[in-house]
C-alpha positions in Angstrom: -67.3 124.0 -48.9 -70.8 123.2 -50.3 -69.2 120.4 -52.7 -67.6 118.9 -49.5 -70.9 118.8 -47.8 -72.6 117.2 -50.5 -69.8 114.5 -50.9 -70.2 114.0 -47.1 -73.9 113.6 -47.2 -73.7 111.3 -50.0 -71.1 109.1 -48.3 -73.1 109.0 -45.1 -76.2 108.2 -47.1 -74.3 105.3 -48.9 -73.4 104.0 -45.2 -76.8 104.0 -44.1 -78.2 102.1 -47.0 -76.4 99.0 -46.1 -77.1 99.5 -42.3 -80.8 99.5 -43.0 -80.5 96.8 -45.5 -79.2 94.7 -42.7 -82.5 94.0 -41.0 -86.0 93.5 -42.3 -89.3 92.8 -40.7 -91.1 89.4 -40.7 -94.7 89.2 -39.8 -97.2 86.2 -39.5 -100.0 84.3 -37.9 -99.7 81.2 -35.4 -102.7 78.8 -35.3 -103.4 75.5 -34.1 -102.6 72.5 -36.7 -105.7 70.4 -35.3 -108.2 73.0 -35.6 -107.1 76.2 -37.0 -107.8 78.5 -34.0 -105.4 81.5 -33.6 -103.1 81.1 -30.5 -102.3 84.3 -28.6 -99.2 84.5 -26.3 -97.1 82.4 -28.4 -93.2 83.2 -28.0 -91.4 83.9 -31.3 -87.7 84.3 -30.8 -84.7 84.8 -33.2 -82.5 82.1 -32.6 -79.1 82.9 -30.9 -80.4 86.4 -29.8 -82.3 88.1 -27.3 -84.6 89.4 -29.9 -88.3 88.2 -29.7 -92.1 88.8 -29.8 -95.3 87.3 -28.9 -98.4 86.8 -30.8 -101.4 89.1 -30.0 -105.1 88.1 -29.3 -105.5 87.6 -32.9 -102.4 85.2 -33.2 -100.3 87.7 -35.1 -96.7 88.5 -34.6 -93.9 90.9 -35.8 -90.2 90.5 -35.5 -87.1 92.2 -37.0 -84.6 89.6 -38.4 -81.3 89.9 -40.4 -81.3 90.7 -43.9 -80.1 87.2 -44.8 -80.4 83.9 -43.0 -81.9 83.6 -39.3 -84.1 81.1 -37.7 -87.3 81.7 -35.9 -87.9 79.6 -32.6 -91.6 79.3 -32.1 -92.9 77.9 -28.8 -96.0 77.6 -26.6 -97.0 75.5 -23.8 -98.3 72.3 -24.6 -97.1 72.2 -28.2 -94.1 71.2 -29.9 -91.3 73.8 -30.5 -90.5 74.7 -34.0 -87.4 76.1 -35.5 -88.1 77.8 -39.0 -85.3 79.1 -41.5 -86.4 82.6 -42.5 -84.6 82.5 -45.8 -85.9 85.5 -48.0 -89.5 85.3 -46.6 -91.2 88.5 -45.0 -94.5 86.5 -44.0 -94.2 83.2 -42.2 -97.4 81.7 -41.0 -96.9 78.8 -38.3 -99.1 75.9 -37.4 -98.5 74.5 -33.9 -98.8 70.8 -33.1 -100.1 69.7 -29.7 -97.2 67.9 -28.1 -99.3 64.8 -26.3 -96.3 64.2 -23.9 -96.1 68.1 -22.8 -99.9 68.5 -22.7 -100.3 66.4 -19.6 -97.9 68.4 -17.8 -99.7 71.7 -18.2 -101.8 72.5 -15.1 -103.7 75.4 -13.7 -105.0 74.0 -10.4 -102.8 75.3 -7.4 -101.0 78.0 -9.5 -103.8 80.0 -11.1 -102.5 80.1 -14.5 -101.5 77.5 -17.1 -98.1 76.4 -15.9 -95.7 73.4 -17.2 -95.9 70.9 -14.5 -92.3 70.6 -14.6 -91.8 74.1 -13.5 -93.6 73.7 -10.1 -92.6 73.2 -6.7 -95.8 71.7 -5.4 -97.5 68.3 -6.5 -100.2 68.8 -8.9 -101.6 65.7 -10.6 -103.3 65.9 -14.1 -105.5 63.2 -15.8 -106.7 63.7 -19.4 -110.3 62.2 -20.2 -108.7 59.8 -22.6 -106.8 58.4 -19.6 -109.9 58.0 -17.4 -111.6 54.7 -17.7 -115.0 54.5 -19.2 -116.7 53.0 -16.2 -120.1 51.7 -16.4 -121.3 54.6 -13.8 -120.1 57.4 -16.3 -119.4 59.5 -13.3 -116.1 61.3 -12.4 -115.6 59.9 -9.0 -115.6 56.3 -9.9 -113.4 57.0 -12.8 -110.6 58.5 -10.5 -110.2 55.4 -8.7 -106.5 54.3 -8.9 -105.8 57.2 -11.2 -104.1 59.7 -8.7 -100.8 58.8 -7.1 -100.7 58.8 -3.5 -104.5 59.7 -3.0 -107.0 57.4 -1.3 -110.0 57.1 -3.7 -112.0 54.2 -2.9 -115.6 53.0 -3.8 -117.4 52.7 -0.5 -119.8 50.1 -2.1 -121.3 48.9 -5.2 -124.8 50.6 -4.6 -125.7 52.9 -7.7 -125.2 56.4 -7.1 -123.2 55.6 -4.0 -120.5 58.1 -3.2 -116.8 57.5 -3.5 -114.6 58.1 -0.5 -111.6 60.7 -1.4 -108.8 61.6 1.0 -106.0 63.6 -0.5 -104.2 64.7 2.6 -105.4 62.8 5.6 -107.2 64.3 8.5 -106.8 67.8 9.2 -109.6 68.4 11.5 -111.7 66.5 13.9 -115.2 67.7 12.8 -115.2 68.8 9.4 -114.2 65.6 7.5 -111.4 65.0 4.8 -113.1 65.9 1.8 -111.3 68.1 -0.8 -113.2 71.1 -2.4 -114.3 70.6 -6.1 -114.1 73.3 -9.0 -115.4 73.4 -12.3 -113.4 75.5 -14.6 -111.9 77.5 -12.0 -114.9 78.1 -9.8 -116.0 76.2 -6.6 -119.0 74.3 -6.4 -120.4 73.1 -3.1 -123.7 71.2 -2.8 -123.6 68.6 -0.2 -126.5 66.0 -0.3 -128.0 63.3 1.8 -128.8 59.9 1.5 -132.2 58.5 2.9 -130.2 57.5 6.0 -129.0 61.0 6.9 -125.4 60.4 5.7 -123.8 63.3 4.1 -122.0 63.2 0.9 -120.0 66.4 0.3 -118.6 65.2 -2.9 -122.1 64.6 -4.5 -121.3 66.7 -7.6 -118.5 64.3 -8.7 -121.3 61.5 -9.0 -123.6 63.9 -10.8 -121.3 65.3 -13.6 -121.2 63.3 -16.9 -117.9 62.0 -17.6 -118.4 62.6 -21.3 -118.3 66.4 -20.6 -114.9 66.5 -19.0 -111.7 67.4 -20.9 -109.2 66.8 -18.0 -109.1 66.6 -14.1 -106.4 68.2 -11.9 -105.7 67.4 -8.5 -103.7 69.4 -5.7 -102.9 67.1 -2.6 -100.6 69.3 -0.9 -101.1 72.1 1.5 -100.4 74.6 -1.2 -104.0 74.4 -2.1 -104.9 76.4 1.0 -103.0 79.5 -0.4 -105.1 79.8 -3.5 -108.3 78.5 -2.1 -108.3 79.5 1.3 -109.0 77.3 4.5 -111.6 75.2 2.7 -108.8 74.0 0.4 -106.8 72.4 3.2 -107.8 69.0 2.3 -107.0 69.4 -1.1 -108.5 70.4 -4.5 -110.0 68.6 -7.4 -110.8 70.7 -10.5 -112.8 69.6 -13.5 -112.2 71.3 -16.9 -115.2 70.9 -19.2 -114.8 70.2 -22.9 -114.8 73.3 -25.4 -115.9 73.3 -29.0 -113.3 74.0 -31.7 -113.5 75.9 -35.0 -114.2 74.0 -38.0 -116.8 71.5 -39.0 -119.7 70.4 -37.0 -118.9 67.4 -34.9 -121.6 64.9 -34.0 -120.8 62.1 -31.5 -123.5 59.6 -30.4 -122.5 56.7 -28.0 -124.6 54.0 -26.4 -123.7 51.1 -24.2 -125.0 48.3 -22.1 -123.0 46.9 -19.1 -123.8 43.9 -17.0 -121.9 43.8 -13.7 -121.8 41.4 -11.0 -120.2 40.7 -7.6 -117.1 38.7 -7.9 -116.9 35.6 -6.2 -113.6 34.1 -7.0 -113.0 30.9 -4.8 -116.8 30.2 -4.2 -117.3 32.5 -1.1 -120.2 31.3 1.0 -121.3 30.6 4.5 -120.3 27.6 6.2 -122.5 24.5 4.8 -121.5 22.5 7.9 -122.6 23.0 11.4 -121.8 21.9 15.1 -125.2 22.1 16.4 -126.7 19.7 18.8 -128.5 16.9 16.8 -130.4 13.8 17.4 -129.9 10.4 15.9 -131.5 11.4 12.6 -129.1 14.6 12.4 -132.2 16.8 13.2 -130.9 20.0 15.1 -132.3 20.1 18.5 -133.0 23.2 20.6 -133.2 24.2 24.1 -136.1 21.8 24.9 -134.2 18.9 23.6 -136.6 18.4 20.5 -135.9 19.2 16.9 -136.2 22.9 16.2 -139.3 23.7 14.0 -140.0 26.4 11.6 -143.5 27.9 11.9 -144.6 29.2 8.4 -147.5 30.9 9.9 -145.5 33.3 11.7 -142.0 33.0 10.0 -140.3 31.9 13.5 -138.5 29.1 14.9 -140.1 27.6 18.1 -137.0 27.6 20.1 -133.2 28.6 20.2 -130.7 26.1 19.3 -127.6 24.9 21.2 -124.1 24.1 20.3 -122.7 20.6 20.8 -120.2 21.9 23.3 -118.7 25.1 24.3 -115.2 23.7 23.8 -113.3 25.6 21.0 -112.2 22.2 19.7 -115.7 21.3 18.7 -115.8 20.4 14.9 -118.3 21.8 12.7 -118.8 18.7 10.4 -122.5 18.1 10.2 -124.5 18.7 7.1 -127.8 20.6 6.7 -129.9 17.5 5.5 -132.6 16.8 8.1 -135.0 19.4 9.7 -132.9 22.5 8.7 -131.9 23.2 5.1 -128.8 25.2 3.8 -129.7 28.4 1.7 -127.0 30.5 -0.1 -128.0 33.7 1.0 -125.5 35.6 -1.3 -126.7 33.8 -4.4 -130.3 34.6 -3.5 -129.9 38.2 -3.0 -127.1 39.2 -5.4 -127.9 39.5 -9.0 -126.5 40.8 -12.2 -127.1 44.6 -12.6 -127.6 46.4 -15.9 -126.2 49.7 -16.7 -127.4 51.9 -19.8 -125.3 54.7 -21.1 -126.5 57.0 -24.1 -124.8 60.2 -24.8 -125.4 62.8 -27.7 -122.8 65.6 -28.1 -122.5 68.4 -30.8 -119.5 70.8 -31.0 -118.0 73.3 -33.4 -117.3 76.8 -33.9 -115.7 79.5 -36.0 -112.7 82.1 -35.5 -114.6 84.1 -32.6 -117.1 81.6 -31.4 -117.2 77.9 -30.2 -119.8 75.7 -28.6 -120.1 72.2 -27.4 -123.6 70.7 -26.1 -124.0 67.2 -24.7 -127.1 65.4 -23.5 -127.0 62.0 -21.7 -128.6 59.5 -19.6 -127.4 57.0 -17.2 -129.5 54.2 -15.8 -128.4 51.6 -13.1 -130.3 48.8 -11.7 -129.1 47.4 -8.2 -127.2 44.2 -7.7 -129.7 43.4 -4.8 -133.1 41.9 -6.0 -136.1 44.3 -5.5 -133.8 47.2 -4.3 -134.9 50.0 -7.1 -132.5 51.7 -9.3 -130.7 54.8 -10.2 -131.4 57.3 -13.2 -129.4 60.4 -13.9 -129.8 62.7 -17.0 -127.3 65.6 -17.9 -127.4 68.4 -20.2 -124.2 70.5 -20.6 -123.5 73.5 -22.6 -120.0 75.2 -23.3 -120.1 78.7 -25.1 -117.2 80.7 -26.0 -117.1 84.2 -27.9 -114.7 86.8 -28.5 -116.7 90.1 -27.9 -113.8 92.5 -28.9 -110.2 92.2 -29.6 -108.5 90.6 -26.6 -111.9 90.4 -24.7 -113.4 86.8 -24.5 -116.6 85.5 -22.8 -117.1 82.0 -21.9 -120.2 80.3 -20.3 -120.5 76.7 -19.1 -123.7 75.2 -17.9 -124.6 72.0 -16.2 -128.1 70.7 -15.6 -128.4 67.4 -13.8 -131.6 65.6 -12.7 -131.2 62.5 -10.5 -134.0 60.0 -9.7 -132.8 57.4 -7.0 -135.2 54.6 -5.9 -132.5 52.6 -4.1 -134.1 51.2 -0.9 -131.1 49.9 0.9 -127.2 50.1 0.5 -125.3 46.9 -0.5 -123.5 47.1 2.8 -126.5 47.2 4.7 -127.8 44.0 2.9 -124.4 42.2 3.6 -124.5 43.3 7.3 -127.7 41.7 7.7 -127.0 38.5 5.7 -123.8 38.0 7.6 -125.6 38.2 11.1 -127.9 35.2 10.0 -127.3 31.6 10.1 -127.3 30.0 6.7 -130.5 27.9 7.3 -132.8 30.9 7.1 -135.1 30.8 4.2 -135.4 34.6 3.5 -137.6 33.6 0.5 -140.2 32.2 2.5 -143.6 34.1 2.9 -146.5 34.0 5.3 -149.9 32.7 4.2 -150.8 36.4 3.1 -147.8 36.4 0.9 -145.8 38.8 3.1 -142.3 38.0 4.4 -141.1 38.1 8.1 -138.6 40.5 9.6 -137.1 38.6 12.4 -137.1 34.8 12.5 -136.0 34.4 16.1 -132.9 34.3 18.2 -132.2 30.9 16.4 -131.1 32.6 13.3 -128.9 35.3 15.1 -129.8 38.2 17.5 -128.5 40.9 15.0 -130.3 39.6 11.9 -133.0 41.0 10.0 -134.6 39.7 6.7 -133.8 42.1 3.8 -136.7 40.9 1.9 -139.0 42.4 4.7 -137.2 45.9 4.2 -137.7 45.8 0.5 -141.4 44.8 0.7 -142.5 47.5 3.2 -140.0 50.3 2.0 -140.7 53.0 -0.6 -137.7 55.6 -1.4 -138.2 58.3 -3.7 -134.8 60.5 -3.8 -135.1 63.4 -6.4 -132.3 65.8 -7.0 -131.7 68.8 -9.4 -128.2 70.2 -9.7 -127.9 73.6 -11.8 -124.2 74.8 -12.3 -123.6 78.1 -14.1 -120.3 79.5 -14.6 -119.1 82.7 -16.4 -115.7 83.6 -17.3 -114.7 87.2 -18.7 -111.1 87.5 -19.9 -109.5 90.6 -21.1 -106.0 90.6 -22.5 -105.0 94.2 -22.1 -101.6 93.7 -23.7 -98.7 91.3 -23.5 -98.0 92.4 -19.9 -101.3 92.4 -18.3 -104.4 90.1 -18.3 -107.6 90.7 -16.4 -110.0 87.7 -15.6 -113.4 87.5 -13.6 -115.1 84.2 -12.8 -118.3 83.9 -11.4 -120.3 80.8 -10.7 -123.6 79.6 -8.9 -124.3 76.3 -8.0 -128.0 75.6 -6.9 -129.0 72.0 -5.7 -132.3 70.9 -4.5 -133.0 67.6 -3.0 -136.2 65.9 -1.9 -136.1 62.6 -0.2 -139.4 60.8 0.6 -139.0 57.5 2.7 -142.2 55.5 3.6 -142.6 52.5 5.7 -145.7 50.9 5.1 -148.2 49.8 7.8 -147.0 46.4 9.4 -149.5 45.7 11.9 -151.3 42.9 10.2 -148.0 41.0 9.6 -148.1 37.8 11.7 -144.2 37.9 12.2 -144.2 41.5 13.4 -147.0 40.5 16.0 -145.0 37.6 16.9 -141.5 39.1 17.5 -142.6 42.8 18.1 -140.1 43.8 15.5 -140.9 46.4 12.9 -139.5 49.1 10.7 -139.6 52.7 11.5 -137.6 56.0 11.8 -139.7 58.1 14.1 -142.8 55.8 14.7 -143.0 54.0 18.0 -145.4 51.4 16.9 -145.9 49.2 13.6 -148.5 51.6 11.9 -146.0 52.9 9.4 -144.7 56.3 8.6 -143.9 58.9 5.8 -140.8 61.3 6.2 -140.0 64.0 3.9 -136.6 65.8 3.7 -136.4 68.7 1.5 -133.3 70.7 1.3 -131.6 73.4 -1.0 -128.0 74.8 -1.3 -127.2 77.9 -3.0 -123.4 78.4 -3.6 -121.7 81.4 -5.4 -118.1 82.0 -6.0 -116.6 85.1 -7.4 -112.9 85.5 -8.4 -111.4 88.5 -10.0 -107.7 88.6 -10.9 -105.2 90.5 -12.6 -102.1 88.7 -14.1 -98.7 90.7 -14.8 -96.3 88.8 -17.0 -92.9 89.8 -18.1 -90.3 88.3 -20.2 -86.6 89.8 -19.7 -85.6 88.7 -23.2 -88.6 89.8 -25.1 -89.8 92.8 -23.3 -86.6 94.4 -21.8 -84.1 93.0 -24.3 -81.9 91.7 -21.4 -80.2 88.6 -22.2 -81.5 86.6 -19.4 -84.1 83.7 -19.6 -86.1 85.1 -16.8 -89.9 85.1 -16.8 -92.2 86.5 -14.0 -95.8 86.2 -13.4 -97.5 88.4 -10.7 -101.3 87.4 -9.6 -103.3 89.7 -7.6 -106.9 88.1 -6.8 -110.2 88.6 -4.9 -112.2 85.7 -3.9 -115.6 85.8 -2.6 -117.9 82.9 -1.6 -121.5 82.5 -0.4 -123.2 79.6 0.7 -126.8 79.2 2.1 -127.9 75.8 3.0 -131.6 75.0 4.2 -133.2 71.9 5.3 -136.9 71.1 6.1 -137.9 67.8 7.4 -141.4 66.5 8.2 -142.9 63.3 9.1 -146.4 61.5 9.4 -147.3 58.5 11.6 -149.9 55.9 11.1 -150.6 55.0 7.6 -153.4 52.9 6.3 -153.2 49.3 5.5 -153.8 49.8 2.0 -151.9 51.3 -1.0 -151.5 53.7 -2.4 -151.3 56.2 0.4 -150.2 59.8 0.8 -148.8 61.9 3.8 -152.2 63.5 4.2 -153.7 59.9 5.2 -151.4 59.9 8.4 -152.8 60.3 11.8 -150.0 62.4 13.1 -148.0 65.0 11.3 -144.8 66.8 13.0 -142.1 69.0 11.7 -138.8 67.6 12.8 -136.4 70.1 11.5 -136.1 73.6 10.1 -132.6 74.4 9.8 -130.8 77.1 7.9 -126.8 77.6 7.6 -125.3 80.7 6.0 -121.8 80.9 5.2 -119.8 83.7 3.9 -116.1 84.0 3.1 -113.8 86.5 1.1 -110.0 86.9 0.7 -107.2 88.4 -0.9 -104.6 86.6 -2.9 -101.1 87.6 -4.2 -98.7 85.3 -5.8 -95.3 85.9 -7.5 -93.5 83.4 -9.8 -89.9 83.9 -11.1 -88.6 81.3 -13.6 -85.0 81.2 -14.9 -85.7 79.3 -18.2 -86.4 75.6 -17.8 -83.9 75.1 -15.2 -85.1 76.7 -11.8 -87.8 79.0 -10.2 -89.3 80.2 -7.2 -92.7 81.2 -6.1 -94.1 82.9 -2.9 -97.4 84.5 -1.9 -100.0 84.6 0.7 -103.8 84.7 1.2 -105.9 86.6 3.7 -109.4 85.3 4.4 -112.3 86.8 6.2 -115.0 84.3 7.2 -118.2 84.3 9.0 -117.2 81.2 10.6 -114.7 83.2 12.6 -117.4 85.3 14.5 -117.9 89.0 14.6 -115.2 91.4 14.9 -112.7 88.5 14.3 -109.4 89.1 12.6 -108.5 87.7 9.2 -106.5 84.5 8.8 -103.5 84.8 6.7 -101.8 81.7 4.8 -98.3 82.3 3.6 -96.7 80.1 1.0 -93.3 79.6 -0.8 -92.0 77.0 -3.1 -89.1 76.3 -5.5 -87.7 73.9 -7.9 -84.4 73.0 -9.5 -84.5 70.6 -12.8 -81.1 68.8 -13.1 -82.6 67.1 -16.2 -83.0 70.5 -18.1 -79.0 71.0 -17.8 -77.1 70.1 -21.1 -74.6 67.7 -19.5 -77.7 65.8 -18.0 -79.5 65.6 -21.4 -76.3 63.9 -23.1 -75.6 61.6 -20.1 -76.7 57.9 -19.9 -78.8 58.6 -16.9 -81.3 60.6 -19.0 -82.3 57.4 -21.0 -83.9 55.8 -18.0 -84.5 58.8 -15.8 -85.5 61.5 -18.4 -87.0 63.9 -15.7 -85.1 64.7 -12.5 -86.2 67.6 -10.4 -85.6 68.8 -6.8 -88.5 70.7 -5.2 -89.4 72.2 -1.8 -92.5 74.0 -0.6 -93.7 75.6 2.5 
């Protein structure tokens, strides 16, 4: 009996040996081919089976493969998928190469986590920094013009530092504008600024950030943005992603550029150089008293108004300005070439668990209008990333911006004044004391004003400081759970001092009783000081739960799920304090202390707090189809006390016909490589 049992055990062991020998373990590390940084979350699957694994926080993986043969399929979002024959190897390290075609398809904005754009049921546009034009302004808003399909992004005028008008969805509200919200690395920034004329610019931060520090820009145009970002996202979302350092050698990049820009005048656009006014036999233009109209250089005024030859619409304007009135090309006189100077120095690098990127830059622009001031912006940005422990990373991004703007008048204001002036006005003329006139009389046009007068008597100092500080703490608990916390604070301080000098000694002002002022009721001049501060804080705490039916549950279904649970808190405090003084001395320099009357015009404070809860669920079936749904519940101080929260539900789905085998091999795929049907609510 014992002999039988021994033989049986020996036979059983002999059967086990080949069974154990049929499988073996393969391990390895996955890194980036470009910089050698380890890549966590990479999918490693045994081809033709449901067996798979994912790399951990250090890029390591382990998978059981057959004793002989077998192929590993290694894939990660934004990289080229690799198929590697195992052979007899037990250690296989993989270097993934960035797929430039797919990289543009990976987006975060509107979905919360990095997702292939082809697997979305909503509209998200992404523009890489290399595809953004290196515009002379070196600002994000100008670079986005013409880059986002379906978006209305237009430059309002050519004034240095002037904002760009951005409409992503159209008008959603009758009193809050159409501006989208701005995010930097997942955190909202909000620092509305004002120009000297009191016009608001909710997108000022786009004009302040240095284009050299941005890696890519993502834009959500649809209503789906409101689900992730609340009611403030109803007008769409623009998110900026700042550049990060990479492991390896220290990279030093210095760039300097000088650009000259002019107003285009294709076709020789100018005012009419022929007229139809009443004239005498010598072609002198005669006025209302029947005598030639005369310009008085002592007061910069014309002695009378002029008359048209006839009120008949058929009257021809075919007389040259060759007698008592001369023709002046106002556009040629006021518009000049403007210079832009850009200088930037950046350093970046890192090691396995640390990376950094620091950039210092300066942008200077002169106005295209003579004697109209200029724009100067200095930027300092710092992006640091460090792995504190296994799976625990901390990233800090800092943006410091100082802007000095001395532009006295926007280009559109100049053009308006010129277009309301008849072409025989000599706006370069001065009175005996060397001062220009402001109003030459009704003969020039009742709505005209001399831009030279405005620039002579106006002094503007607009100084602004922006501080943007973001922190991101991420903990990859395991392959199922990611915890993420983002906190950012945006502080902006702006001070605008606008002074109109004493104009009482100007002969033209005395003659026409026309002068510059904002608060003053006389021509003695004034100084106005607008000081405003904005502090904006944003905290987003999230948990992401991810599952893969093939790798996690050994179910032969290509289903992946992602669950997001987030808390979003925002706090905005805006303060504005405006004072002015009236009556300046008739000499320079002068200060507000020398004004005869001082007043407080405005002492305003506006707090705003909102917080909400967000739940999102995604289910993807391979690369073919997927659905997503969720809701957001917001509490807001704007709703009033004891008000109920507002809830935003959403849902979307997609079906990629181009991901099916029959489509990939069809003739249609050659000229229509991507075909997707999507719907969203």
